[in-house]
N, C-alpha and C positions, 0 to 999 in steps of 0.2 A: 486397451481392451482388444487390440488386434484388428485385423481387417477381414473383409469377406463376410459371408452370411452370418457366421457365428458372432463376429464382432458387432454387426448391425443389430442382431437380436439382443445381444447383451446391452448395447446402448439403448435400445428401445425399452428394455426391461427397467434399466436405471431411470430413464425418463418417466416411465409410467409410475414407478415407485415414488419418485420425487413429486409428481403431480398429485399423487394420492396422499402422501404423508406430509408434504411441505406445509400446507395450510395448518396442520395440527400444532405448529409452533405458536399459534395464537393462544394456546392454552396458558402460556407463560404471561403473567400480567405485564411484565416489563416490555416484552415483545409486542403484545397486543396493544398496549398504550402507545407504543411508538409507531407501529405499522398499520394497525386497524382499530383505532380508538372507538369507532362506532360499535364494535362488538362488545365493549364494556357496558353497553346499555346506558350511556350517559344521556341524561335528559334535563328537564327543567331544573335549574339550580336551586329552586325553592321547594323541590320535592325529592322524595326517595321512593323508588319502586321496590316493593317487597315481593319476593318470588320464592316458591317452594318447588322442590323436585321430588320425583319418584313415587307419587301416589297415583290414583287414590287408594288408600288403605283403610278398610273398614275398622281396623283396630285403633288407628291413630289419627287419621284425618279429621274425624268428628271433633276430637279434642281441640285441634287447631281452628276449626270452624267456630266453635263456641268461644274460644279465646279472642279471635278476630272480631266476632260480633260484639263481645263485651268492650273491645277497644274501639269499636266503630271504624274498623279498617277493612278495606277490601284489597285482595292480593291477586297475584297471578300464579297459577299452579301449572307447572310443566308436568304433564301426566304421561304415563306409559300406556300405549294403546292396549297392550295385553291385559293390563290391570283394569283399565276403563271398561274393556269388554266384559270383565267379570263383575264390575260394580257400576253399571250404567245409572242406577238410581242415585248412588252417591255423587257421581259426576253431575247429574241433573240438579241435585240439591246444591252443589257448589255454585253452579251457574245461577240458580234461582236466588241464592243469597247474595248475588252481585259480584262474585269472583270471576276472574277471567281464566279460561283454560287454554293451555298452549301445548305444543308438541315436544315431547322428550324422547320420541322414538317408540317403536312397538315393543321392544325389549331393551334391557339395560346391558348391552354387550360392548366389548372393546372392538374397535374398527380396523385393526392393523392389516387384516387381509382384505384386499379390495373386493367388494361385492356390490358393484354399482346397481345391478338390477334389483337386488334385494333392498338396498337402501331406498331406491325410488318407490318400490312397492310398499315398504313399511311406513315411510313418512306419509305417502298418499293415503293409505288406509287408516292411519291414526288421525290425520286431519279430517278425513271423511267421517270417522266415528265421532269425533268431537263435535262436528257440525250436526250430526244426527241427534246426539245426546243433548246438546246445549241449544240447538237452534241457531247457532252462529258459527261460521267457519273460523278457525283459529288464524292468527296472524304470525305468531312467533314460533321459533324452533330453537331449542337448546339441546345439543347432542349429549348423549350419556358421557359422563366423565369430563364434559366440556371439551372433548376432542373433536374438532371440526376438520375432518379430512376433506380432500378434494371430492371424493364420492358423496359424502354427506352434504357438502356445499351444493353440489349439482342436484342432489335429490331435493334439497330444500327449495332451490330455484324452480325445479319442475313442479313442486307442490304449491308454489306461490307463497312460501313461508320466508320470514325474515329471520336469519340467524342472530341470536343475541346471547352473550354469556353473562358476565357479572363484573362489578367493580369492587364489591365487598362480599366476604363470606365469613361464616362462623366456625368453620371446621367442626361442625356439629355431628359429623358422621363417625367420629372416633369413640372408642370405648372409654376414653378418659375425659371426654367433653363434659362440662358442667354448664349450668346457666351462666355463671360468672365468666367462664372461659369463652363461651360463645359471644357473650356481650362484649368482652374485651377485644376479641378478634375482629368482630364487625367494626367496633369503634376505632380500631387502629387505622382503617382506611376509609371510614365513612366521611363522605362529603355531600354537600348539596348536589343533586343530580345523579346520585349513585343508584345502582341496581344491586340489591342485597340478595344473596343466595343462602337459603336454609333448606331443610328437608322435613317434610311432613310424614315421612315413613322411614323405617329402618330396614326395608326389604333388601337393600343393597349395601347397608351400613352395619356397624356394630349393633348387636342386639340391645334394644333399650335406649339407643342414643337419641331417639326422637324426643325423649323427655328433656334433654338438655336444651334443644331448640325451643320446645314449648315453654320451658321455664324462662328462657331468655327473651321470649317474644315481647312481653309487656315492658321489659327493661329497655329493649332496643327501641320500641315505639316511643317510650318516654324520653329517651335520649334524643331522638329525632325531633320530637315536639319541643323539647327544651331549647333546641337550636333554631326553632321557628320553621322546621321543615315538615311539610305535609307528607303523609305516608299513604301509598296507594298502589294501584295496578300499573303495569307497563303501558297499557293502552291510554292511560291518562298522563303519562310521564313525558310526552313530547319527544320520544325517540322516533327518528325517521322510520317509516314503514318500509320504504324502498331506498 
């Protein structure tokens, strides 16, 4: 990179970029499993944690709440602060029905450009809003797109949140997803102790894709129970909080 002030600045820029982007490799399941398995949300091997991203959505989330009630299952919802601010009543209903609310960020954006100040503010105000709406401060943080940059990691630490991603997902956000494809994709990696990722909204996904997740939900719960696995919230899953 050369020597002198210009070289030093270039080296500092590379180091800063590495510190910001480097942790994002944990998005890759193989890397996450090898380097940071705790991010998988691995918990009690007799249980499966069921989680949903991107709500609350007044068009779709109530369908999931009804389905979960019929299944006698309580889940963890990673909510967007901006959406919760528009739907505090729905958020309060989710908590009143026994579901856990967690932080998915204030907005669903990609984090490639470092914005440490905004990251800290957005996570803090989302956590504060969840506490106001639900009467209990959240514990968990899952970044949008599952991309945990250095900035987001530091912001989570500042807000007292525990980052957690997933160990099984349904690829339910695509236009071609069906209940059967979502069930099959989850089943491919489903094990005792897993944390499952689905979406209760299509606000950042293909239009109508939420129906695939909703249709797969009773099938996934039945598959878990057939294996003797209880299905519930992250807070009941035995994942270390710190």
